[in-house]
C-alpha positions in Angstrom: -11.7 5.1 31.3 -11.8 5.4 27.5 -8.6 4.5 25.9 -9.0 7.5 23.5 -10.7 10.7 23.7 -11.3 14.2 21.9 -7.5 14.9 21.9 -6.9 11.6 20.0 -9.9 12.1 17.6 -8.6 15.6 16.8 -5.2 14.2 16.0 -6.8 11.5 13.9 -8.7 14.2 11.9 -5.4 16.1 11.3 -3.9 12.9 10.1 -6.8 12.3 7.8 -6.6 15.8 6.4 -2.9 15.4 5.5 -3.4 11.9 4.1 -6.2 13.1 1.8 -4.0 16.0 0.7 -1.2 13.8 -0.1 -3.5 11.1 -1.5 -2.1 8.3 0.7 -3.7 5.5 2.6 -3.1 3.8 5.9 -4.0 0.6 7.7 -3.3 -0.8 11.3 -2.2 -4.0 13.0 -3.1 -3.7 16.6 -2.4 -6.1 19.5 -2.4 -4.3 22.9 -4.6 -1.4 21.7 -7.3 -3.8 20.5 -8.4 -1.7 17.7 -8.2 1.7 19.5 -6.1 3.3 16.7 -8.6 2.2 14.1 -11.4 3.4 16.2 -9.9 6.8 16.4 -9.6 6.9 12.5 -13.3 5.8 12.0 -14.5 8.5 14.4 -13.4 10.9 11.7 -16.2 11.6 9.0 -15.0 10.7 5.6 -12.1 8.5 6.9 -12.9 5.8 4.4 -11.0 7.9 1.8 -7.7 7.3 3.6 -8.2 4.6 6.2 -8.5 1.0 4.6 -8.8 -1.3 7.5 -7.3 -2.9 10.7 -6.4 -6.3 11.9 -6.6 -6.9 15.6 -4.0 -9.6 16.1 -4.2 -10.3 19.8 -3.0 -13.9 19.6 0.4 -15.0 18.0 -1.5 -17.3 15.6 -3.3 -14.3 14.1 -0.1 -12.3 13.9 1.4 -15.5 12.0 -1.7 -16.7 9.9 -3.2 -13.3 9.0 -0.3 -10.8 8.9 2.4 -13.2 7.8 4.7 -12.7 10.9 7.2 -15.6 10.7 7.0 -18.1 13.6 10.7 -17.7 14.1 10.4 -14.0 14.8 8.0 -14.9 17.6 9.9 -17.8 18.7 13.4 -16.0 18.9 12.3 -12.4 19.7 8.8 -12.6 21.3 5.5 -11.0 20.3 6.5 -8.0 22.0 9.6 -7.1 20.0 10.9 -4.8 17.3 11.0 -7.6 14.8 7.4 -8.6 15.5 6.0 -5.1 15.4 7.8 -4.6 12.1 6.6 -7.6 10.6 3.0 -6.8 11.7 3.2 -3.4 10.1 4.7 -4.9 6.8 1.9 -7.5 6.9 -0.9 -4.9 7.5 0.5 -2.8 4.6 0.6 -5.8 2.2 -2.9 -7.2 3.0 -4.7 -3.9 3.0 -2.6 -2.4 0.2 -1.8 0.8 1.7 1.0 3.4 1.5 1.5 3.2 5.2 0.7 0.9 8.2 1.2 1.2 11.8 1.4 -1.8 14.1 1.5 -1.9 18.0 2.5 -4.8 20.2 2.9 -4.5 23.9 2.3 -5.7 27.3 -0.6 -3.5 28.9 -0.8 -5.6 32.1 -1.7 -6.0 34.8 0.3 -9.3 34.3 3.4 -9.9 32.2 3.7 -12.2 29.2 6.3 -14.4 30.6 9.0 -12.8 28.9 11.9 -10.4 30.3 9.7 -7.4 29.1 8.1 -5.5 32.0 4.5 -4.5 31.8 4.2 -1.2 29.9 6.8 -2.4 27.2 5.3 -1.5 23.8 6.9 -1.5 20.3 5.3 0.7 17.6 6.3 0.1 13.9 5.4 2.2 10.8 5.9 0.5 7.6 6.3 2.6 4.5 7.1 1.5 0.8 10.9 2.1 1.3 11.5 1.3 5.1 10.0 0.2 8.4 10.5 2.4 11.5 10.3 1.0 14.9 10.4 2.5 18.4 10.1 0.9 21.9 8.3 2.6 24.8 8.2 1.8 28.6 5.0 3.2 29.8 3.8 3.3 33.6 0.4 3.2 34.8 -2.8 1.1 34.6 -3.8 -1.1 31.8 -6.0 1.6 30.4 -3.2 4.3 30.7 -0.8 2.1 28.9 -3.3 1.4 26.1 -4.1 5.1 25.9 -0.4 6.2 25.9 0.3 3.7 23.1 -2.5 5.2 20.8 -1.2 8.7 21.5 2.3 7.7 20.6 1.2 5.8 17.5 -0.8 8.7 16.3 2.3 11.1 17.0 4.6 8.8 15.0 2.1 8.8 12.0 1.9 12.4 12.0 5.7 12.7 12.0 5.8 10.6 8.9 3.2 12.5 6.9 4.0 16.2 7.7 
C-alpha cells in the first residue's frame, strides 16, 4: 500500500497553487511519515517555487542535532509529544528559512515506543512566523494506514492555514 495517492497529490497541488499565489514557502520535518509529505509536494510540477526542503528526523539524535530540539523536551515529554512536534516544526522553519513548516511525530506501529502513548498517536505541528499550532491524533489501523492518515491530516492542516 502506498502511503499517499492521487487524492494527496491533488491536495498538494492545491496547496502549491495557494502558496505561489501568496508568495510563501514551506518546509517539513517528518518522523513517522518518513518523507511522505515532502514526496507529495515534489510530485507537483513546479513545487520548487514554494517547497524548499525536508528533514526526515526519525531518530531522536537527528531531531536534536539537525532540527535543534532540546534534549530536555524529548527527555521530559518524549519524541511523540506536542512539545517535540512544535520544536521540530520551528527547527525546520529556521533551517530551511521558510514562511511555514509542518512537522509530524508519531507511533505508526506495529510496536509502541515504550511510552504511555498507544500505537496510532501522532502529533502534527505547523510553525508560522507568529505562532506554532499543534494537534494530536489517535489513528487506528495498520502502519501504512496510520502513515497515510497522518499525511492526509498534515495536508489538511496546511490547507487550513493558507486559505
